[in-house]
DRENMAR-593679 format. One record per residue (C-alpha): x, y, z. Coordinates in steps of 0.5 Angstrom, whole numbers. Layout:
% residues N
<pt><px>X</px><py>Y</py><pz>Z</pz></pt>
...
//
This chain:
% residues 430
<pt><px>9</px><py>19</py><pz>-81</pz></pt>
<pt><px>4</px><py>17</py><pz>-76</pz></pt>
<pt><px>3</px><py>10</py><pz>-73</pz></pt>
<pt><px>-2</px><py>7</py><pz>-69</pz></pt>
<pt><px>0</px><py>1</py><pz>-65</pz></pt>
<pt><px>-5</px><py>-4</py><pz>-61</pz></pt>
<pt><px>-3</px><py>-10</py><pz>-56</pz></pt>
<pt><px>1</px><py>-11</py><pz>-50</pz></pt>
<pt><px>7</px><py>-6</py><pz>-48</pz></pt>
<pt><px>12</px><py>-8</py><pz>-43</pz></pt>
<pt><px>17</px><py>-3</py><pz>-40</pz></pt>
<pt><px>20</px><py>-1</py><pz>-34</pz></pt>
<pt><px>19</px><py>6</py><pz>-31</pz></pt>
<pt><px>25</px><py>8</py><pz>-26</pz></pt>
<pt><px>27</px><py>1</py><pz>-26</pz></pt>
<pt><px>20</px><py>-2</py><pz>-24</pz></pt>
<pt><px>16</px><py>-6</py><pz>-29</pz></pt>
<pt><px>10</px><py>-4</py><pz>-32</pz></pt>
<pt><px>5</px><py>-8</py><pz>-36</pz></pt>
<pt><px>0</px><py>-5</py><pz>-41</pz></pt>
<pt><px>-5</px><py>-10</py><pz>-44</pz></pt>
<pt><px>-10</px><py>-8</py><pz>-49</pz></pt>
<pt><px>-7</px><py>-1</py><pz>-50</pz></pt>
<pt><px>-6</px><py>4</py><pz>-56</pz></pt>
<pt><px>0</px><py>7</py><pz>-58</pz></pt>
<pt><px>1</px><py>13</py><pz>-63</pz></pt>
<pt><px>7</px><py>15</py><pz>-66</pz></pt>
<pt><px>8</px><py>21</py><pz>-70</pz></pt>
<pt><px>15</px><py>23</py><pz>-73</pz></pt>
<pt><px>18</px><py>17</py><pz>-69</pz></pt>
<pt><px>16</px><py>20</py><pz>-63</pz></pt>
<pt><px>11</px><py>17</py><pz>-58</pz></pt>
<pt><px>5</px><py>22</py><pz>-58</pz></pt>
<pt><px>0</px><py>18</py><pz>-54</pz></pt>
<pt><px>-1</px><py>11</py><pz>-50</pz></pt>
<pt><px>-7</px><py>9</py><pz>-46</pz></pt>
<pt><px>-13</px><py>4</py><pz>-46</pz></pt>
<pt><px>-18</px><py>9</py><pz>-51</pz></pt>
<pt><px>-17</px><py>9</py><pz>-58</pz></pt>
<pt><px>-15</px><py>16</py><pz>-61</pz></pt>
<pt><px>-17</px><py>19</py><pz>-67</pz></pt>
<pt><px>-13</px><py>16</py><pz>-73</pz></pt>
<pt><px>-14</px><py>15</py><pz>-80</pz></pt>
<pt><px>-10</px><py>9</py><pz>-83</pz></pt>
<pt><px>-9</px><py>2</py><pz>-81</pz></pt>
<pt><px>-8</px><py>0</py><pz>-74</pz></pt>
<pt><px>-2</px><py>-5</py><pz>-73</pz></pt>
<pt><px>-5</px><py>-10</py><pz>-69</pz></pt>
<pt><px>0</px><py>-15</py><pz>-64</pz></pt>
<pt><px>-5</px><py>-20</py><pz>-61</pz></pt>
<pt><px>-5</px><py>-26</py><pz>-57</pz></pt>
<pt><px>2</px><py>-28</py><pz>-54</pz></pt>
<pt><px>6</px><py>-22</py><pz>-57</pz></pt>
<pt><px>10</px><py>-17</py><pz>-53</pz></pt>
<pt><px>12</px><py>-10</py><pz>-55</pz></pt>
<pt><px>18</px><py>-8</py><pz>-52</pz></pt>
<pt><px>23</px><py>-3</py><pz>-52</pz></pt>
<pt><px>29</px><py>-4</py><pz>-56</pz></pt>
<pt><px>35</px><py>-8</py><pz>-53</pz></pt>
<pt><px>41</px><py>-4</py><pz>-52</pz></pt>
<pt><px>48</px><py>-7</py><pz>-52</pz></pt>
<pt><px>52</px><py>-3</py><pz>-48</pz></pt>
<pt><px>59</px><py>-6</py><pz>-50</pz></pt>
<pt><px>60</px><py>-10</py><pz>-56</pz></pt>
<pt><px>67</px><py>-11</py><pz>-60</pz></pt>
<pt><px>65</px><py>-11</py><pz>-68</pz></pt>
<pt><px>71</px><py>-13</py><pz>-71</pz></pt>
<pt><px>71</px><py>-19</py><pz>-66</pz></pt>
<pt><px>65</px><py>-22</py><pz>-69</pz></pt>
<pt><px>70</px><py>-26</py><pz>-73</pz></pt>
<pt><px>72</px><py>-30</py><pz>-68</pz></pt>
<pt><px>66</px><py>-30</py><pz>-63</pz></pt>
<pt><px>66</px><py>-37</py><pz>-59</pz></pt>
<pt><px>73</px><py>-38</py><pz>-60</pz></pt>
<pt><px>79</px><py>-39</py><pz>-55</pz></pt>
<pt><px>76</px><py>-39</py><pz>-48</pz></pt>
<pt><px>81</px><py>-44</py><pz>-45</pz></pt>
<pt><px>85</px><py>-37</py><pz>-45</pz></pt>
<pt><px>85</px><py>-32</py><pz>-40</pz></pt>
<pt><px>84</px><py>-25</py><pz>-42</pz></pt>
<pt><px>91</px><py>-22</py><pz>-43</pz></pt>
<pt><px>93</px><py>-28</py><pz>-47</pz></pt>
<pt><px>86</px><py>-28</py><pz>-51</pz></pt>
<pt><px>88</px><py>-21</py><pz>-53</pz></pt>
<pt><px>95</px><py>-23</py><pz>-56</pz></pt>
<pt><px>93</px><py>-30</py><pz>-59</pz></pt>
<pt><px>86</px><py>-28</py><pz>-62</pz></pt>
<pt><px>84</px><py>-20</py><pz>-61</pz></pt>
<pt><px>90</px><py>-16</py><pz>-63</pz></pt>
<pt><px>91</px><py>-21</py><pz>-70</pz></pt>
<pt><px>84</px><py>-21</py><pz>-72</pz></pt>
<pt><px>83</px><py>-13</py><pz>-71</pz></pt>
<pt><px>89</px><py>-12</py><pz>-75</pz></pt>
<pt><px>86</px><py>-14</py><pz>-81</pz></pt>
<pt><px>81</px><py>-8</py><pz>-81</pz></pt>
<pt><px>86</px><py>-4</py><pz>-84</pz></pt>
<pt><px>83</px><py>-7</py><pz>-91</pz></pt>
<pt><px>77</px><py>-3</py><pz>-91</pz></pt>
<pt><px>74</px><py>-9</py><pz>-96</pz></pt>
<pt><px>75</px><py>-14</py><pz>-91</pz></pt>
<pt><px>72</px><py>-9</py><pz>-85</pz></pt>
<pt><px>66</px><py>-8</py><pz>-90</pz></pt>
<pt><px>64</px><py>-15</py><pz>-90</pz></pt>
<pt><px>65</px><py>-16</py><pz>-83</pz></pt>
<pt><px>61</px><py>-10</py><pz>-80</pz></pt>
<pt><px>55</px><py>-11</py><pz>-85</pz></pt>
<pt><px>54</px><py>-18</py><pz>-82</pz></pt>
<pt><px>55</px><py>-15</py><pz>-75</pz></pt>
<pt><px>50</px><py>-10</py><pz>-76</pz></pt>
<pt><px>45</px><py>-15</py><pz>-79</pz></pt>
<pt><px>46</px><py>-20</py><pz>-74</pz></pt>
<pt><px>45</px><py>-15</py><pz>-68</pz></pt>
<pt><px>39</px><py>-12</py><pz>-71</pz></pt>
<pt><px>36</px><py>-19</py><pz>-72</pz></pt>
<pt><px>37</px><py>-20</py><pz>-65</pz></pt>
<pt><px>33</px><py>-14</py><pz>-63</pz></pt>
<pt><px>39</px><py>-9</py><pz>-61</pz></pt>
<pt><px>36</px><py>-3</py><pz>-63</pz></pt>
<pt><px>42</px><py>1</py><pz>-60</pz></pt>
<pt><px>50</px><py>-2</py><pz>-60</pz></pt>
<pt><px>56</px><py>1</py><pz>-57</pz></pt>
<pt><px>61</px><py>-1</py><pz>-61</pz></pt>
<pt><px>68</px><py>-2</py><pz>-60</pz></pt>
<pt><px>71</px><py>-2</py><pz>-67</pz></pt>
<pt><px>79</px><py>-2</py><pz>-69</pz></pt>
<pt><px>85</px><py>3</py><pz>-69</pz></pt>
<pt><px>83</px><py>4</py><pz>-77</pz></pt>
<pt><px>79</px><py>10</py><pz>-78</pz></pt>
<pt><px>77</px><py>8</py><pz>-85</pz></pt>
<pt><px>74</px><py>2</py><pz>-83</pz></pt>
<pt><px>71</px><py>5</py><pz>-77</pz></pt>
<pt><px>67</px><py>10</py><pz>-81</pz></pt>
<pt><px>64</px><py>5</py><pz>-85</pz></pt>
<pt><px>61</px><py>2</py><pz>-79</pz></pt>
<pt><px>58</px><py>8</py><pz>-77</pz></pt>
<pt><px>55</px><py>9</py><pz>-84</pz></pt>
<pt><px>53</px><py>2</py><pz>-84</pz></pt>
<pt><px>49</px><py>3</py><pz>-78</pz></pt>
<pt><px>46</px><py>9</py><pz>-81</pz></pt>
<pt><px>44</px><py>6</py><pz>-87</pz></pt>
<pt><px>41</px><py>0</py><pz>-83</pz></pt>
<pt><px>37</px><py>5</py><pz>-78</pz></pt>
<pt><px>41</px><py>2</py><pz>-72</pz></pt>
<pt><px>42</px><py>7</py><pz>-67</pz></pt>
<pt><px>50</px><py>7</py><pz>-65</pz></pt>
<pt><px>56</px><py>10</py><pz>-62</pz></pt>
<pt><px>62</px><py>8</py><pz>-66</pz></pt>
<pt><px>69</px><py>8</py><pz>-62</pz></pt>
<pt><px>75</px><py>9</py><pz>-66</pz></pt>
<pt><px>80</px><py>5</py><pz>-61</pz></pt>
<pt><px>86</px><py>9</py><pz>-59</pz></pt>
<pt><px>92</px><py>5</py><pz>-56</pz></pt>
<pt><px>99</px><py>7</py><pz>-56</pz></pt>
<pt><px>103</px><py>2</py><pz>-51</pz></pt>
<pt><px>103</px><py>-5</py><pz>-49</pz></pt>
<pt><px>101</px><py>-8</py><pz>-56</pz></pt>
<pt><px>104</px><py>-12</py><pz>-61</pz></pt>
<pt><px>108</px><py>-8</py><pz>-67</pz></pt>
<pt><px>103</px><py>-10</py><pz>-72</pz></pt>
<pt><px>97</px><py>-6</py><pz>-68</pz></pt>
<pt><px>99</px><py>0</py><pz>-65</pz></pt>
<pt><px>99</px><py>7</py><pz>-66</pz></pt>
<pt><px>104</px><py>13</py><pz>-64</pz></pt>
<pt><px>101</px><py>18</py><pz>-59</pz></pt>
<pt><px>101</px><py>23</py><pz>-64</pz></pt>
<pt><px>97</px><py>19</py><pz>-69</pz></pt>
<pt><px>92</px><py>16</py><pz>-64</pz></pt>
<pt><px>90</px><py>23</py><pz>-61</pz></pt>
<pt><px>90</px><py>26</py><pz>-68</pz></pt>
<pt><px>86</px><py>21</py><pz>-71</pz></pt>
<pt><px>81</px><py>20</py><pz>-65</pz></pt>
<pt><px>80</px><py>28</py><pz>-66</pz></pt>
<pt><px>79</px><py>27</py><pz>-73</pz></pt>
<pt><px>74</px><py>22</py><pz>-72</pz></pt>
<pt><px>70</px><py>25</py><pz>-67</pz></pt>
<pt><px>70</px><py>32</py><pz>-71</pz></pt>
<pt><px>67</px><py>28</py><pz>-77</pz></pt>
<pt><px>61</px><py>27</py><pz>-74</pz></pt>
<pt><px>57</px><py>34</py><pz>-75</pz></pt>
<pt><px>50</px><py>32</py><pz>-74</pz></pt>
<pt><px>48</px><py>32</py><pz>-66</pz></pt>
<pt><px>41</px><py>29</py><pz>-68</pz></pt>
<pt><px>44</px><py>23</py><pz>-72</pz></pt>
<pt><px>42</px><py>16</py><pz>-69</pz></pt>
<pt><px>50</px><py>15</py><pz>-70</pz></pt>
<pt><px>55</px><py>18</py><pz>-66</pz></pt>
<pt><px>62</px><py>18</py><pz>-64</pz></pt>
<pt><px>65</px><py>15</py><pz>-57</pz></pt>
<pt><px>72</px><py>17</py><pz>-55</pz></pt>
<pt><px>75</px><py>10</py><pz>-54</pz></pt>
<pt><px>82</px><py>9</py><pz>-50</pz></pt>
<pt><px>82</px><py>1</py><pz>-50</pz></pt>
<pt><px>84</px><py>1</py><pz>-43</pz></pt>
<pt><px>89</px><py>3</py><pz>-39</pz></pt>
<pt><px>95</px><py>-1</py><pz>-40</pz></pt>
<pt><px>95</px><py>0</py><pz>-47</pz></pt>
<pt><px>94</px><py>8</py><pz>-47</pz></pt>
<pt><px>100</px><py>12</py><pz>-44</pz></pt>
<pt><px>98</px><py>18</py><pz>-40</pz></pt>
<pt><px>100</px><py>23</py><pz>-46</pz></pt>
<pt><px>95</px><py>19</py><pz>-50</pz></pt>
<pt><px>89</px><py>20</py><pz>-44</pz></pt>
<pt><px>91</px><py>27</py><pz>-43</pz></pt>
<pt><px>90</px><py>28</py><pz>-51</pz></pt>
<pt><px>83</px><py>25</py><pz>-51</pz></pt>
<pt><px>81</px><py>29</py><pz>-45</pz></pt>
<pt><px>82</px><py>35</py><pz>-49</pz></pt>
<pt><px>78</px><py>32</py><pz>-55</pz></pt>
<pt><px>72</px><py>31</py><pz>-49</pz></pt>
<pt><px>73</px><py>39</py><pz>-47</pz></pt>
<pt><px>72</px><py>41</py><pz>-54</pz></pt>
<pt><px>66</px><py>36</py><pz>-54</pz></pt>
<pt><px>63</px><py>36</py><pz>-47</pz></pt>
<pt><px>57</px><py>31</py><pz>-49</pz></pt>
<pt><px>61</px><py>26</py><pz>-53</pz></pt>
<pt><px>61</px><py>19</py><pz>-49</pz></pt>
<pt><px>67</px><py>16</py><pz>-47</pz></pt>
<pt><px>68</px><py>8</py><pz>-47</pz></pt>
<pt><px>73</px><py>3</py><pz>-44</pz></pt>
<pt><px>74</px><py>-2</py><pz>-39</pz></pt>
<pt><px>75</px><py>-3</py><pz>-32</pz></pt>
<pt><px>77</px><py>-8</py><pz>-26</pz></pt>
<pt><px>76</px><py>-14</py><pz>-31</pz></pt>
<pt><px>80</px><py>-19</py><pz>-28</pz></pt>
<pt><px>85</px><py>-19</py><pz>-22</pz></pt>
<pt><px>92</px><py>-20</py><pz>-27</pz></pt>
<pt><px>89</px><py>-13</py><pz>-31</pz></pt>
<pt><px>88</px><py>-10</py><pz>-24</pz></pt>
<pt><px>95</px><py>-11</py><pz>-22</pz></pt>
<pt><px>98</px><py>-9</py><pz>-28</pz></pt>
<pt><px>95</px><py>-2</py><pz>-28</pz></pt>
<pt><px>97</px><py>-2</py><pz>-21</pz></pt>
<pt><px>104</px><py>-3</py><pz>-23</pz></pt>
<pt><px>103</px><py>2</py><pz>-29</pz></pt>
<pt><px>100</px><py>8</py><pz>-24</pz></pt>
<pt><px>102</px><py>7</py><pz>-17</pz></pt>
<pt><px>100</px><py>14</py><pz>-16</pz></pt>
<pt><px>93</px><py>13</py><pz>-17</pz></pt>
<pt><px>89</px><py>9</py><pz>-11</pz></pt>
<pt><px>85</px><py>4</py><pz>-16</pz></pt>
<pt><px>84</px><py>3</py><pz>-23</pz></pt>
<pt><px>78</px><py>7</py><pz>-24</pz></pt>
<pt><px>82</px><py>13</py><pz>-21</pz></pt>
<pt><px>86</px><py>13</py><pz>-27</pz></pt>
<pt><px>81</px><py>15</py><pz>-31</pz></pt>
<pt><px>79</px><py>21</py><pz>-27</pz></pt>
<pt><px>86</px><py>23</py><pz>-26</pz></pt>
<pt><px>86</px><py>24</py><pz>-34</pz></pt>
<pt><px>80</px><py>27</py><pz>-34</pz></pt>
<pt><px>76</px><py>21</py><pz>-37</pz></pt>
<pt><px>71</px><py>20</py><pz>-32</pz></pt>
<pt><px>65</px><py>23</py><pz>-32</pz></pt>
<pt><px>57</px><py>22</py><pz>-33</pz></pt>
<pt><px>58</px><py>20</py><pz>-40</pz></pt>
<pt><px>63</px><py>15</py><pz>-39</pz></pt>
<pt><px>61</px><py>8</py><pz>-39</pz></pt>
<pt><px>67</px><py>2</py><pz>-37</pz></pt>
<pt><px>66</px><py>-5</py><pz>-38</pz></pt>
<pt><px>66</px><py>-10</py><pz>-33</pz></pt>
<pt><px>67</px><py>-7</py><pz>-26</pz></pt>
<pt><px>68</px><py>-14</py><pz>-23</pz></pt>
<pt><px>73</px><py>-13</py><pz>-18</pz></pt>
<pt><px>71</px><py>-6</py><pz>-16</pz></pt>
<pt><px>73</px><py>-3</py><pz>-9</pz></pt>
<pt><px>68</px><py>0</py><pz>-5</pz></pt>
<pt><px>72</px><py>7</py><pz>-6</pz></pt>
<pt><px>71</px><py>6</py><pz>-14</pz></pt>
<pt><px>64</px><py>5</py><pz>-13</pz></pt>
<pt><px>63</px><py>11</py><pz>-9</pz></pt>
<pt><px>68</px><py>15</py><pz>-14</pz></pt>
<pt><px>63</px><py>12</py><pz>-20</pz></pt>
<pt><px>57</px><py>14</py><pz>-16</pz></pt>
<pt><px>60</px><py>21</py><pz>-15</pz></pt>
<pt><px>62</px><py>22</py><pz>-22</pz></pt>
<pt><px>56</px><py>19</py><pz>-25</pz></pt>
<pt><px>60</px><py>14</py><pz>-29</pz></pt>
<pt><px>57</px><py>8</py><pz>-31</pz></pt>
<pt><px>58</px><py>0</py><pz>-32</pz></pt>
<pt><px>57</px><py>-4</py><pz>-37</pz></pt>
<pt><px>55</px><py>-11</py><pz>-34</pz></pt>
<pt><px>58</px><py>-17</py><pz>-39</pz></pt>
<pt><px>56</px><py>-23</py><pz>-35</pz></pt>
<pt><px>57</px><py>-28</py><pz>-41</pz></pt>
<pt><px>64</px><py>-25</py><pz>-42</pz></pt>
<pt><px>66</px><py>-25</py><pz>-35</pz></pt>
<pt><px>64</px><py>-33</py><pz>-35</pz></pt>
<pt><px>67</px><py>-35</py><pz>-41</pz></pt>
<pt><px>74</px><py>-31</py><pz>-40</pz></pt>
<pt><px>74</px><py>-33</py><pz>-32</pz></pt>
<pt><px>75</px><py>-26</py><pz>-30</pz></pt>
<pt><px>70</px><py>-27</py><pz>-24</pz></pt>
<pt><px>63</px><py>-26</py><pz>-22</pz></pt>
<pt><px>60</px><py>-19</py><pz>-22</pz></pt>
<pt><px>55</px><py>-17</py><pz>-16</pz></pt>
<pt><px>51</px><py>-12</py><pz>-20</pz></pt>
<pt><px>46</px><py>-12</py><pz>-14</pz></pt>
<pt><px>52</px><py>-9</py><pz>-10</pz></pt>
<pt><px>53</px><py>-4</py><pz>-16</pz></pt>
<pt><px>46</px><py>-2</py><pz>-16</pz></pt>
<pt><px>45</px><py>-1</py><pz>-8</pz></pt>
<pt><px>51</px><py>4</py><pz>-9</pz></pt>
<pt><px>48</px><py>8</py><pz>-14</pz></pt>
<pt><px>52</px><py>7</py><pz>-20</pz></pt>
<pt><px>49</px><py>7</py><pz>-27</pz></pt>
<pt><px>49</px><py>0</py><pz>-30</pz></pt>
<pt><px>47</px><py>-3</py><pz>-37</pz></pt>
<pt><px>48</px><py>-9</py><pz>-40</pz></pt>
<pt><px>53</px><py>-12</py><pz>-45</pz></pt>
<pt><px>54</px><py>-18</py><pz>-50</pz></pt>
<pt><px>62</px><py>-16</py><pz>-50</pz></pt>
<pt><px>63</px><py>-20</py><pz>-57</pz></pt>
<pt><px>67</px><py>-24</py><pz>-57</pz></pt>
<pt><px>69</px><py>-24</py><pz>-50</pz></pt>
<pt><px>62</px><py>-26</py><pz>-50</pz></pt>
<pt><px>60</px><py>-31</py><pz>-55</pz></pt>
<pt><px>54</px><py>-29</py><pz>-57</pz></pt>
<pt><px>51</px><py>-22</py><pz>-60</pz></pt>
<pt><px>44</px><py>-23</py><pz>-57</pz></pt>
<pt><px>42</px><py>-19</py><pz>-51</pz></pt>
<pt><px>37</px><py>-24</py><pz>-49</pz></pt>
<pt><px>43</px><py>-29</py><pz>-48</pz></pt>
<pt><px>46</px><py>-23</py><pz>-44</pz></pt>
<pt><px>40</px><py>-23</py><pz>-40</pz></pt>
<pt><px>40</px><py>-30</py><pz>-39</pz></pt>
<pt><px>47</px><py>-30</py><pz>-36</pz></pt>
<pt><px>46</px><py>-24</py><pz>-32</pz></pt>
<pt><px>41</px><py>-28</py><pz>-28</pz></pt>
<pt><px>45</px><py>-34</py><pz>-27</pz></pt>
<pt><px>51</px><py>-29</py><pz>-25</pz></pt>
<pt><px>46</px><py>-27</py><pz>-20</pz></pt>
<pt><px>45</px><py>-34</py><pz>-17</pz></pt>
<pt><px>52</px><py>-35</py><pz>-17</pz></pt>
<pt><px>53</px><py>-29</py><pz>-12</pz></pt>
<pt><px>47</px><py>-32</py><pz>-8</pz></pt>
<pt><px>51</px><py>-38</py><pz>-7</pz></pt>
<pt><px>57</px><py>-34</py><pz>-4</pz></pt>
<pt><px>53</px><py>-30</py><pz>0</pz></pt>
<pt><px>49</px><py>-36</py><pz>3</pz></pt>
<pt><px>56</px><py>-39</py><pz>4</pz></pt>
<pt><px>58</px><py>-33</py><pz>8</pz></pt>
<pt><px>51</px><py>-33</py><pz>12</pz></pt>
<pt><px>49</px><py>-27</py><pz>9</pz></pt>
<pt><px>42</px><py>-25</py><pz>6</pz></pt>
<pt><px>42</px><py>-23</py><pz>-2</pz></pt>
<pt><px>37</px><py>-20</py><pz>-6</pz></pt>
<pt><px>37</px><py>-24</py><pz>-13</pz></pt>
<pt><px>36</px><py>-20</py><pz>-20</pz></pt>
<pt><px>30</px><py>-22</py><pz>-22</pz></pt>
<pt><px>27</px><py>-22</py><pz>-30</pz></pt>
<pt><px>24</px><py>-15</py><pz>-29</pz></pt>
<pt><px>31</px><py>-13</py><pz>-26</pz></pt>
<pt><px>35</px><py>-16</py><pz>-32</pz></pt>
<pt><px>30</px><py>-13</py><pz>-37</pz></pt>
<pt><px>31</px><py>-6</py><pz>-34</pz></pt>
<pt><px>39</px><py>-7</py><pz>-35</pz></pt>
<pt><px>38</px><py>-9</py><pz>-42</pz></pt>
<pt><px>33</px><py>-3</py><pz>-44</pz></pt>
<pt><px>32</px><py>3</py><pz>-39</pz></pt>
<pt><px>38</px><py>2</py><pz>-35</pz></pt>
<pt><px>42</px><py>1</py><pz>-42</pz></pt>
<pt><px>39</px><py>8</py><pz>-44</pz></pt>
<pt><px>41</px><py>11</py><pz>-38</pz></pt>
<pt><px>48</px><py>8</py><pz>-38</pz></pt>
<pt><px>49</px><py>11</py><pz>-45</pz></pt>
<pt><px>46</px><py>18</py><pz>-43</pz></pt>
<pt><px>40</px><py>17</py><pz>-48</pz></pt>
<pt><px>35</px><py>16</py><pz>-42</pz></pt>
<pt><px>32</px><py>22</py><pz>-44</pz></pt>
<pt><px>30</px><py>19</py><pz>-51</pz></pt>
<pt><px>29</px><py>12</py><pz>-51</pz></pt>
<pt><px>29</px><py>6</py><pz>-46</pz></pt>
<pt><px>22</px><py>6</py><pz>-44</pz></pt>
<pt><px>15</px><py>8</py><pz>-47</pz></pt>
<pt><px>14</px><py>15</py><pz>-44</pz></pt>
<pt><px>10</px><py>20</py><pz>-48</pz></pt>
<pt><px>15</px><py>24</py><pz>-52</pz></pt>
<pt><px>21</px><py>19</py><pz>-53</pz></pt>
<pt><px>23</px><py>16</py><pz>-59</pz></pt>
<pt><px>20</px><py>10</py><pz>-61</pz></pt>
<pt><px>25</px><py>4</py><pz>-61</pz></pt>
<pt><px>22</px><py>-2</py><pz>-60</pz></pt>
<pt><px>22</px><py>-10</py><pz>-61</pz></pt>
<pt><px>15</px><py>-14</py><pz>-62</pz></pt>
<pt><px>16</px><py>-21</py><pz>-60</pz></pt>
<pt><px>12</px><py>-27</py><pz>-62</pz></pt>
<pt><px>12</px><py>-32</py><pz>-56</pz></pt>
<pt><px>9</px><py>-38</py><pz>-60</pz></pt>
<pt><px>15</px><py>-39</py><pz>-65</pz></pt>
<pt><px>22</px><py>-41</py><pz>-65</pz></pt>
<pt><px>24</px><py>-45</py><pz>-58</pz></pt>
<pt><px>18</px><py>-42</py><pz>-55</pz></pt>
<pt><px>11</px><py>-45</py><pz>-55</pz></pt>
<pt><px>4</px><py>-42</py><pz>-52</pz></pt>
<pt><px>-1</px><py>-47</py><pz>-51</pz></pt>
<pt><px>-6</px><py>-42</py><pz>-48</pz></pt>
<pt><px>-7</px><py>-35</py><pz>-48</pz></pt>
<pt><px>-1</px><py>-34</py><pz>-43</pz></pt>
<pt><px>0</px><py>-29</py><pz>-37</pz></pt>
<pt><px>4</px><py>-23</py><pz>-39</pz></pt>
<pt><px>9</px><py>-24</py><pz>-34</pz></pt>
<pt><px>10</px><py>-31</py><pz>-36</pz></pt>
<pt><px>11</px><py>-29</py><pz>-43</pz></pt>
<pt><px>16</px><py>-24</py><pz>-41</pz></pt>
<pt><px>20</px><py>-30</py><pz>-37</pz></pt>
<pt><px>20</px><py>-34</py><pz>-43</pz></pt>
<pt><px>23</px><py>-28</py><pz>-47</pz></pt>
<pt><px>29</px><py>-27</py><pz>-43</pz></pt>
<pt><px>30</px><py>-35</py><pz>-42</pz></pt>
<pt><px>28</px><py>-38</py><pz>-48</pz></pt>
<pt><px>27</px><py>-33</py><pz>-54</pz></pt>
<pt><px>32</px><py>-32</py><pz>-60</pz></pt>
<pt><px>32</px><py>-28</py><pz>-66</pz></pt>
<pt><px>27</px><py>-32</py><pz>-69</pz></pt>
<pt><px>22</px><py>-29</py><pz>-64</pz></pt>
<pt><px>23</px><py>-22</py><pz>-66</pz></pt>
<pt><px>19</px><py>-21</py><pz>-71</pz></pt>
<pt><px>19</px><py>-13</py><pz>-72</pz></pt>
<pt><px>25</px><py>-8</py><pz>-70</pz></pt>
<pt><px>23</px><py>0</py><pz>-70</pz></pt>
<pt><px>29</px><py>5</py><pz>-69</pz></pt>
<pt><px>26</px><py>12</py><pz>-68</pz></pt>
<pt><px>19</px><py>10</py><pz>-71</pz></pt>
<pt><px>22</px><py>7</py><pz>-77</pz></pt>
<pt><px>21</px><py>-1</py><pz>-79</pz></pt>
<pt><px>28</px><py>-4</py><pz>-79</pz></pt>
<pt><px>27</px><py>-11</py><pz>-79</pz></pt>
<pt><px>20</px><py>-15</py><pz>-80</pz></pt>
<pt><px>19</px><py>-22</py><pz>-81</pz></pt>
<pt><px>12</px><py>-21</py><pz>-79</pz></pt>
<pt><px>7</px><py>-24</py><pz>-84</pz></pt>
//
């Protein structure tokens, strides 16, 4: 299939914002073949997106708990560990019923696609059949995704826990079941977090990674101070939280760890050395009062950073809301640095846009495929109409102003088309 697009393209290249106005893009068989000012030879209808519309890379959610969508927005009077026991574990345990899981997972994929999420890195639950359904639903709807069948064998309620042997064998079975390396849906090894995974389980998951060296790994790290203290009690032999993952062979260039709010300088060096990434989840960090992550510090240390909604720690499945909160989080860091008499470089609109697109692609080890509009990459994109929903344009506005409005004011109503690998997976355009 060959398609020609014409309009204003906005993306980042190596973290730098690039605006391409009055530009043509030729997409063939899902890949970008040409982008430039001159109209290429093309037979067929040109897809024109004119005044106050933006064509941007698809948004990449590096951390979202699909089963938790059920109670998104609830329970924010509780800190993390209490919230897990009160809301999360009871809700996730229900996904042993596949019919129930189907209803929820269909809604999650629909909602995230409608919000412009072309790639989602999902935590599922410990239940293999339901996790397989989530993978199939993503394929059916055309959403690029990583599906994590959760592994957990300690410090969990009796009604929601695995034996070590089952956790390892089911994780292996799940990863082995994905046969097509070119599919837009792939498995991701998912130890929930250190407190719920025994050393034996983590060693077993490492053996899966040895067999599948390109398989991604996801978990959590240094989300709040109580969690960090707990990990220290469980693993006094390790100098810090991040090093536990390294100790058990679960930290490499394909690892993405959510939060990283309280990382030490030593942990930053370890992440930079190994190539591990952080999924910045500002909405969740605020709502569960875990802390304020200094993303600028992570980036300056050479750590890969993407952005996540962290539903249901974050109340919204919208990556636009995650970008908004990343900007607010950066301003909160500025206040603290000013209080301490220090200079601080804020995250700007272009920075959080990078985190939600190119940065997320790099964090998920798919930067060679998606994240921006370089020739040869796959066409994962969204088209935003910035004169609808909560946004009004009274003249033809500057592209930089439109991008500001998109990050600060847009929602799913503004996203009129969504493409994954060149396929139109959502359209509200007339």
